[in-house]
C-alpha positions as CSV (number, residue, x, y, z in Angstrom):
1,P,-56.9,-18.5,54.9
2,P,-56.0,-14.8,54.4
3,P,-58.8,-12.4,53.4
4,V,-59.1,-11.6,49.8
5,P,-60.1,-8.0,48.8
6,G,-62.9,-7.3,46.4
7,T,-66.4,-8.8,45.8
8,L,-66.1,-12.6,45.7
9,G,-67.7,-14.4,42.8
10,N,-68.6,-18.1,42.5
11,P,-66.3,-20.0,40.1
12,S,-68.0,-21.9,37.3
13,A,-67.5,-25.6,37.3
14,T,-65.7,-25.5,34.0
15,P,-62.2,-26.7,33.1
16,G,-59.9,-23.7,32.9
17,T,-61.7,-21.7,35.6
18,L,-58.8,-22.6,38.1
19,F,-55.6,-24.5,37.7
20,I,-53.5,-26.7,39.9
21,N,-50.3,-24.8,39.2
22,E,-47.5,-26.3,41.3
23,I,-47.1,-29.2,43.7
24,L,-44.3,-30.1,46.2
25,L,-44.6,-33.6,47.7
26,V,-41.2,-34.3,49.4
27,P,-40.5,-31.3,51.7
28,H,-37.0,-31.0,53.2
29,S,-37.4,-27.4,54.2
30,V,-40.0,-25.4,56.2
31,W,-42.6,-24.5,53.6
32,N,-45.5,-23.8,56.0
33,C,-44.9,-20.3,57.4
34,S,-46.7,-21.2,60.7
35,E,-43.7,-23.4,61.7
36,T,-40.5,-22.1,63.2
37,G,-36.9,-23.1,63.3
38,G,-35.3,-25.8,61.2
39,Y,-38.2,-28.3,61.7
40,F,-39.9,-29.6,58.6
41,S,-42.7,-32.1,58.3
42,T,-44.0,-34.3,55.5
43,R,-47.2,-32.4,56.2
44,D,-45.5,-29.3,54.7
45,A,-46.1,-30.8,51.2
46,W,-48.2,-28.3,49.3
47,I,-50.5,-27.7,46.3
48,E,-50.7,-24.2,44.7
49,I,-53.9,-23.2,42.9
50,Y,-53.9,-20.4,40.3
51,N,-56.9,-18.2,39.4
52,P,-56.6,-16.8,35.8
53,Q,-59.9,-14.9,36.2
54,N,-60.2,-11.1,36.7
55,Q,-62.4,-11.6,39.7
56,P,-61.7,-13.0,43.2
57,L,-63.5,-16.3,43.8
58,N,-65.2,-17.9,46.8
59,L,-63.9,-21.5,46.7
60,Y,-65.6,-22.6,49.9
61,A,-69.1,-21.5,48.7
62,A,-68.5,-23.4,45.4
63,H,-67.8,-26.6,47.3
64,T,-64.3,-26.9,45.9
65,F,-62.1,-29.8,47.0
66,I,-59.1,-31.8,46.0
67,T,-58.9,-35.6,45.4
68,M,-55.8,-37.6,45.3
69,S,-55.2,-41.1,44.0
70,G,-54.7,-43.6,46.9
71,S,-56.3,-41.3,49.5
72,S,-59.1,-42.4,51.8
73,G,-61.1,-39.2,51.2
74,N,-61.2,-35.7,49.8
75,Y,-59.6,-32.5,51.0
76,Y,-62.3,-29.9,51.3
77,L,-61.2,-26.3,51.4
78,P,-61.7,-24.7,54.8
79,F,-64.5,-22.2,55.6
80,G,-63.7,-18.7,54.1
81,T,-61.3,-20.0,51.4
82,A,-61.1,-17.5,48.6
83,I,-58.5,-16.8,45.9
84,A,-57.6,-13.3,44.5
85,A,-58.0,-12.4,40.9
86,Y,-54.9,-13.6,39.0
87,G,-53.8,-14.9,42.4
88,F,-52.4,-18.0,44.0
89,L,-53.6,-20.1,46.9
90,V,-51.3,-22.5,48.7
91,L,-52.9,-25.4,50.4
92,F,-51.3,-27.9,52.9
93,P,-53.8,-30.8,52.5
94,F,-51.5,-33.3,54.1
95,Y,-52.5,-32.1,57.6
96,S,-55.7,-34.1,56.9
97,P,-55.4,-37.7,58.0
98,N,-56.9,-38.8,54.6
99,F,-54.1,-37.4,52.5
100,R,-50.6,-39.0,52.6
101,P,-48.1,-38.1,49.9
102,G,-46.7,-41.0,47.9
103,S,-44.2,-41.3,45.0
104,S,-46.4,-40.7,41.9
105,M,-50.0,-39.5,42.3
106,T,-52.9,-38.1,40.5
107,F,-54.5,-34.9,41.9
108,Q,-57.9,-33.5,40.8
109,L,-59.4,-30.1,41.5
110,V,-63.1,-30.4,41.8
111,I,-66.0,-27.9,42.0
112,G,-69.2,-29.5,43.0
113,T,-69.1,-32.7,41.0
114,T,-67.0,-31.5,38.1
115,V,-63.3,-32.1,37.7
116,I,-61.9,-28.7,36.5
117,D,-58.2,-29.7,36.5
118,Q,-56.1,-32.8,36.9
119,V,-52.4,-33.6,37.0
120,V,-50.4,-36.8,37.4
121,V,-47.3,-35.9,39.5
122,P,-44.1,-37.9,38.7
123,T,-41.7,-39.0,41.4
124,L,-40.1,-36.0,42.9
125,G,-36.9,-35.6,44.9
126,P,-36.5,-33.6,48.2
127,D,-37.7,-30.0,47.8
128,Q,-38.5,-30.5,44.1
129,S,-41.8,-29.3,42.8
130,Y,-43.8,-30.2,39.7
131,G,-45.2,-27.0,38.2
132,R,-46.6,-25.5,35.0
133,T,-43.8,-23.8,33.0
134,T,-46.0,-20.6,33.0
135,D,-49.1,-20.1,35.1
136,G,-52.0,-22.1,33.6
137,S,-50.0,-23.5,30.7
138,P,-50.5,-27.1,29.6
139,N,-46.7,-27.7,29.9
140,W,-45.2,-29.0,33.2
141,Q,-41.7,-29.4,34.5
142,I,-39.8,-30.6,37.6
143,T,-37.8,-27.9,39.3
144,S,-35.5,-27.6,42.2
145,S,-36.5,-23.9,42.6
146,P,-40.2,-24.0,43.7
147,T,-42.1,-20.8,43.4
148,I,-44.6,-21.2,46.3
149,D,-47.4,-18.6,46.2
150,A,-45.8,-16.8,43.2
151,S,-45.8,-16.9,39.4
152,N,-44.1,-19.8,37.7
153,G,-43.6,-17.6,34.6
154,T,-41.4,-15.0,36.2
155,A,-38.4,-14.4,33.9
156,Q,-35.0,-15.0,35.6
157,P,-32.6,-12.1,35.5
158,T,-29.8,-12.4,33.0
159,P,-26.4,-12.4,34.7
160,P,-24.3,-9.4,33.8
161,P,-21.3,-10.1,31.5
162,S,-18.1,-10.8,33.3
163,Q,-15.8,-7.8,33.8
164,G,-12.1,-7.7,33.0
165,G,-10.0,-10.8,33.3
166,G,-8.9,-10.8,29.6
167,T,-5.4,-11.5,28.5
168,G,-3.6,-9.5,26.0
């Protein structure tokens, strides 16, 4: 994982400390920036975590992991995993042999032994994600415009009014 600036704190094992913010399960594009060309893999499915805290957090030291319904194990975050204050962390847990995406699944974000966030992901189409309508919000939506490693709440620009073309 990339380095995170600042002094890392340990996240509390309390719901709302971190959020599962967006999930893409059926990749049909290259989402993992370490791959090249037009190749894509089902392992490029991803989970985005959001840190609403004003401090960067050391997720590895806090024994943070993700569980998934139907998997044969947990996905433990790699050594050195941290998340910036108000930042995003994108994980590709499906590189682990224990995780295989299915059609509808439940994901849990766990610190120590405490579930701090959970989401049931509905069936998604190719390159669709299931994300919070705004970062950390309780409302979710399916979108065909995933916002990997970026805010879900970014306002879309309003198109300019059409010019000319009137009859008279």
